[in-house]
C-alpha positions in Angstrom: -12.3 -9.3 7.6 -13.4 -5.8 7.2 -10.5 -2.8 6.9 -10.5 -1.4 9.8 -9.7 2.6 8.9 -8.3 6.3 11.7 -9.2 8.9 9.2 -8.4 12.3 10.8 -10.2 15.3 10.3 -13.1 14.0 8.9 -16.3 16.4 9.8 -16.0 19.3 7.0 -13.9 19.8 3.4 -11.7 16.9 2.1 -11.8 14.5 5.4 -15.9 14.5 5.3 -15.8 13.6 1.2 -13.1 11.0 1.9 -15.5 9.4 5.3 -18.2 8.2 2.7 -16.1 7.7 0.4 -14.5 5.0 2.8 -17.7 4.0 4.6 -18.6 0.4 2.6 -19.7 -2.7 3.0 -16.2 -3.9 4.0 -15.0 -1.0 6.4 -15.3 0.1 9.9 -13.9 3.8 10.1 -13.9 6.0 13.5 -13.9 9.5 12.1 -12.0 12.5 14.5 -12.8 15.2 14.4 -14.8 18.5 15.6 -18.3 18.3 15.3 -17.9 14.7 14.4 -16.4 10.7 15.7 -13.4 11.5 18.7 -13.2 15.2 19.6 -9.2 15.0 19.3 -7.8 18.6 20.1 -4.7 18.2 17.9 -2.8 22.1 20.1 -2.5 19.5 23.1 0.2 17.6 22.8 -1.6 13.9 24.7 -4.5 14.5 21.9 -3.4 12.4 19.0 -2.3 8.9 21.7 -5.5 9.6 23.5 -7.1 9.5 20.1 -5.2 6.4 19.3 -6.1 4.5 21.8 -10.1 5.1 21.7 -9.8 4.8 18.2 -8.2 1.1 18.5 -11.1 0.5 21.7 -13.2 1.0 19.7 -12.6 -1.2 16.5 -12.0 -3.8 18.8 -8.3 -3.1 18.7 -7.2 -3.5 15.2 -6.4 -0.8 12.8 -5.5 -1.7 9.0 -4.9 2.0 7.7 -4.0 5.9 9.0 -6.0 8.8 6.4 -3.9 11.7 7.5 -6.0 13.8 7.0 -6.0 17.3 9.8 -4.5 20.2 9.3 -5.0 24.0 9.4 -4.3 26.9 7.4 -3.9 30.2 9.6 -1.9 33.2 8.3 1.5 34.6 10.4 2.8 37.5 8.8 6.2 38.4 9.5 5.1 41.6 10.6 3.6 39.6 14.1 5.7 40.5 17.2 8.4 38.1 17.5 6.8 36.2 20.2 3.5 35.7 18.2 5.1 34.7 15.0 6.5 31.4 16.7 3.7 31.1 17.7 1.5 30.6 15.0 4.6 28.5 13.6 4.6 26.5 16.3 0.7 25.5 16.8 1.0 24.8 12.7 3.3 22.5 13.3 2.4 20.9 15.7 -1.2 20.1 14.7 -0.1 19.5 11.1 3.3 17.7 11.2 3.8 16.5 15.1 0.8 14.8 15.6 0.6 13.2 11.9 4.4 12.0 13.1 2.5 10.3 16.5 -0.5 8.8 14.8 2.2 7.3 12.1 4.6 5.8 14.9 1.8 4.7 16.7 0.8 3.5 13.7 3.4 1.1 12.9 3.9 0.3 16.3 0.5 -1.2 16.1 1.5 -3.2 13.5 4.7 -4.9 14.3 3.2 -5.4 17.4 0.9 -7.3 15.8 3.0 -8.4 12.9 0.4 -7.4 10.6 0.5 -5.2 7.2 -0.7 -1.3 7.6 -1.1 0.9 4.6 -0.9 4.7 6.0 -2.0 8.3 4.0 -0.5 11.4 4.4 -2.9 14.2 3.1 0.0 17.0 2.4 -0.6 19.6 0.0 1.2 21.0 -3.2 2.9 23.9 -0.7 5.7 21.2 0.3 7.2 21.7 -3.5 5.7 25.0 -5.1 5.6 26.9 -1.5 3.1 28.7 -0.3 2.2 32.6 0.8 4.2 35.0 2.9 1.9 34.5 5.8 2.2 31.3 5.5 5.9 29.9 5.5 4.5 27.2 8.1 2.3 25.4 6.5 4.3 24.9 3.6 7.0 24.0 5.3 5.0 21.0 7.8 3.1 19.4 4.9 6.8 19.7 3.4 8.3 17.4 6.1 5.1 15.3 6.1 6.0 14.3 2.8 10.1 13.7 4.5 7.7 11.9 6.7 5.9 9.2 3.8 9.4 8.2 2.6 10.6 7.8 4.8 7.9 5.3 6.7 7.6 3.7 3.3 11.1 2.4 2.7 12.3 1.3 6.8 9.1 -0.4 6.5 7.8 -2.1 3.6 9.7 -5.0 3.9 6.9 -5.9 6.6 3.8 -5.1 5.3 3.4 -1.2 5.9 3.1 1.3 3.0 2.6 5.0 2.8 1.5 7.1 0.6 1.2 11.2 0.1 -1.6 12.9 -2.1 -0.7 16.5 -2.4 -3.7 18.6 -3.1 -3.9 22.3 -4.9 -6.7 24.2 -4.1 -9.8 22.2 -3.5 -13.2 24.1 -3.0 -13.5 23.9 1.2 -14.8 26.0 3.7 -10.8 27.2 4.2 -10.1 27.4 -0.2 -13.1 29.7 -0.4 -11.9 31.7 1.9 -8.7 32.4 0.6 -10.0 31.9 -3.1 -11.5 35.6 -2.1 -8.6 37.1 -0.4 -6.5 36.5 -2.6 -8.3 38.4 -5.6 -9.8 34.5 -6.9 -10.0 34.7 -10.9 -6.1 35.4 -11.2 -5.7 31.8 -9.0 -7.9 30.0 -11.4 -6.0 32.0 -14.3 -2.9 30.1 -12.4 -5.0 26.3 -12.8 -4.6 25.4 -16.0 -7.9 23.4 -15.5 -10.0 26.1 -15.1 -11.0 24.8 -12.1 -9.7 24.0 -8.0 -10.7 20.7 -7.5 -13.3 19.6 -5.8 -13.2 17.5 -2.0 -14.6 14.3 -4.1 -11.6 14.1 -6.1 -9.0 14.2 -3.1 -11.5 11.9 -1.8 -10.7 9.2 -4.9 -7.4 9.6 -4.6 -6.9 8.4 -1.1 -9.7 6.1 -1.2 -7.3 4.3 -3.3 -4.4 5.0 -1.6 -6.4 3.6 1.0 -7.7 0.3 -0.1 -7.0 -0.5 -3.6 -3.1 0.9 -4.3 -0.4 -1.9 -5.5 2.5 -2.4 -2.7 5.0 -0.9 -5.1 3.6 2.0 -5.0 4.5 2.6 -1.3 6.4 6.1 -0.7 4.5 7.8 -3.9 3.5 10.9 -3.5 0.6 11.9 -6.0 -0.3 15.3 -7.6 -4.2 16.8 -7.8 -4.1 20.4 -8.3 -5.5 20.9 -12.3 -1.9 20.8 -13.0 -0.8 23.9 -11.5 2.1 22.9 -10.5 4.2 20.0 -12.1 6.8 17.8 -11.0 
């Protein structure tokens, strides 16, 4: 039986690489993104449930794996007007954390109702542990929240065969990472990565595929780092 997968943020960067590695004869993948898959704007509170319902219909009423990859990385400097700073915080939390939480809830309820096992793979960030720049409190906090959520799901539903994993990339060579590296003086940042380079999206995708399809159940709750030893725990 094919494994049915919903992947958010599948149109570029890490998401596109994950989509490629999860497109196999034994899987059916529904992606979400701005340029491919099912469109959904996660700044809209109605979007996560609408996406879930459309994906469920497209996959004949069964989703086996949810991969939460969609996210934004937008600067919110402290010297913004207060209301603008709060708006930036709330936008990042809604897109990066609340939308993922809604999809996780819908997935868990789906599996419970159907009496099925299932897997959740959440793409977080090393920022969850290391923090980020002064203009990105919200990004680091959203990814730390994703880690806490993943662990709670793993502990809460393992007995029902519902597994959850989190992956924490460091800098990854997507368009977003290239802009960030350039703006921060790339050579200095690269000097902080013992491997000497940022990760390739395909490397993160390999880890996501493992968690989605192959990781043994006893690994549930694991948080997996992939950052070239730039942050070790």
